[in-house]
N, C-alpha and C positions, 0 to 999 in steps of 0.2 A: 560646465559639466556638473557642478555641485547640485544645482536645482533640477537639472534634467532628469536625474535618476532618483530624486527624492521619493516620489510615489512608489517606485519599484522597491527601493530599500525599505520603505515602510511595510510593503507587502511581504518582503522577505523576513522582516523582523531583525535586520542587521544593516548597519550603516558602514560602508567601506571607507577606510582611511585613505587608501590609494584608489581613486576612482578609475584610474587607468586599467586596473585589473578587471573591474566590472565592464568597462567599455570593450576590452579585448574579448571578454567572455561573450559579448553580444555581437561580435564581428564574424559574420559568415565568410567562408573562404571566397565566395563570389565577390564580396565587397573588396577584399584585399586584392584580388586579381585585377579589379577595375580601378583601384585607387593607388597611384604610385607611392604616395607618402605613407601609406599604411603598411607596416612591415610584418604584422602578425595577425592571425585569426584565432578562432576559438578551438581549433582541433586539439592542440596540446593540452589546453585547460580541460577539455572534455575528457581526455584520457585520465588526467589527474582526478577530476571530479568523480568519475566512475569508480576509481579505486577508493577514494575517501568515503564516498557514499556507501560502498560495500562495507567498509570498516565501521562507520558510525551506525548504520542500520543493523549490522550484525551484532554489535555490542548492545544496542538498545533492545533488540528482540531477545537476546540472551537474558537480559535482566527482567524483561516484562513477562516472558513465558517460560517459567521454570519447568513446567510440565511438558513442554514440547521437546521432541527428540530432534536429532540432527536433520533428518529428512524434512520434518515440518518446518524447521527454522530456515532451511535452505530454500524451500518452495516459497515461503512467505517473503523472504528477502528478495527473491527473484521477481515476485509479483510487484513489490514496491519499486523495483528498478527497471521494469520493462518499459518499452516505448510508450505504450498506451497510458500507463499511470503517470509517467514523467510528463507527457504532453498534457494530460488533464490538469495536473498541478500547475504547469506553465500557463495554461489557458486561464486558470483561476486567478492568476496574478497579472494577467494581460502582458505576458512576457513578449509575445509576438510583436507588439507595437514598438518595442525598444530594439528589435533586431536591426543590425546594419547589413543590408542585403545589396547585392548587385542589381543593376537595372532589370536584367532578364529574370532573375530570381524573384524580384518584387512583382513584376508583371504576371508571373505564373502563380502568384499567391503564396510565395514562400513564407510569409509571416504567419500563415495558417497551417503550413505543412507539419504534420506530427513529428517527423524525423528532425526537422529544424528546431522545433520547440523542445523536444526531449534532449537533443544534443546541447542546446543552449543552456538548459537548466543544469545539466551536468557540468558544463563549463563554468557557470556561475558558482556552483559548489566548489569547483577547483579553485576559482578565483578567491572565494571566501577563505579557503584553507590557506592560500598564500598570504592573504591580508590579515587574517586573525587566528590562524591555527585551527585545531580541532574544536575549540570552544565556539568559534564562529559558525562552523558547520553544524555543530550540535544545536545551536540556536535556530538555525534555518530548518533543520530536520524536525525539531520539536514543533515549530509553527506550521510547516507545510506537509510533513510526512506522517507524523503521529496520528492526525485525524483520519488518515487513510488505512491505518493498520487494522482496526477492528473489522472493516468490511473485507479487506484482503484476507484476513485470517478465516472469516466465516465462509469465504468462497473456496477455500482450499479443496473441499470434498463435495462440492455441490452436485456433481454428476451422479454420484451413488451414495447418498447419505447413510443408508442402512449399512452398506458394506464398509464405508469409511468409519462409522461409529463402532462397528464390530472390531475393525482393525485397531482403532484407537484404544479401545478398552483392553484388548489383548496385549497391545504393546506396553501400555502404561500400568495396568493392574492385573493382567492375566485372568480377567473375568469377561463375561459376555453381558451385553445389555438385555434386559427383559422388557417385553411389551405386554400391556394388558388393556383390554377394551373396557372403558369405564362408562360408556354411554352409547346407545344405539337408538336413533330417533328417526321419525318420518315414515311415510308410507313405503310399501314394499318396493315400488318402482323408483323411489327417490330417498334412499336411506342415507343418513349421515352418521358416520362412526367417529367417536372420540377415543383416542388412544393415548396412553401415557407410556413413556419409556423410563425405566428405572435402571440405575447403575449402582450396584451394591445396596439396593433397597431405597435409594434416594431418587425421587422424581427429578429427572433432568430435562424433560420436554413433554409437551402436549401437542398432539396433532389431530387434524380433522380431515375427513375424506369420504368419498362416496362408497368406499370399501375399506376393509381393514388394512390392506396393503398400502393404499394411498395414505391413510391416516398414520400408519407406522412410519412411512417415508417422511412425512411432514414432521412428525415428532422427533425423528432422528436428526433432521436438519436443525430443529430448534435446539436440541441437545448439543450439537456440534457448535452452534453459534455461542451457546453459553460457555462451553468448554474452551472456546477460542478467546474468551476475554482474559485479561491479565488476572493473576491469582487473587488480587484484592477484590475483584468483582465476583469471585468464585470461592469465597472463603468457607461457606457452609457445607463442608464435606464430612463424610463419616467413613470409618474403617479404612478399606483399601483404596477407595476412590478419592484421594486427596493429593 
């Protein structure tokens, strides 16, 4: 068992002292039902992992995004822990190939099923907590989840960037963003507008579009992506917008 899971442990960034915890985390209920000598599956560990992941991700986001309010942090934590994100992370470390599945589940492609992958990853996190405490989970979180945070944060308001930026500025600084056209090029039938968005006089984003509205929307999206970065990447602020 020591060598069987070595590549997976390397991908996780954590080596289990008690390999049985990891094996149980990878045991689907269908395998337990079909194997008399197996007494446990990963469902209880999944429950534990979900709770621990919520704690570790919440603490990490709280420290990384001082300018985010409760609603922002809650949405971001939810995006990190949804089935799609968990399954994508599981796929990136080939977790499916380590799952212990029943015959029927294997034949139906269970090793690729998103729900199985996301459940197993949460179970692995629960197993890591039992094996090495919060420090073990934080190690895994740093390696697998932190790279996902920036993209998840920038996607929070993608459906309505201008409205989201307006709401963001009002919530944090009680001001509104300002847009200005800095360039208008091309023939009349194919104009290209360049727009900058400013917050408290500081340029936060630049956008391009075939009309002013489209360019403003693009600029707002760029500003939101910049504001979604941790404060260290957003240190050049002035007056109220800091």
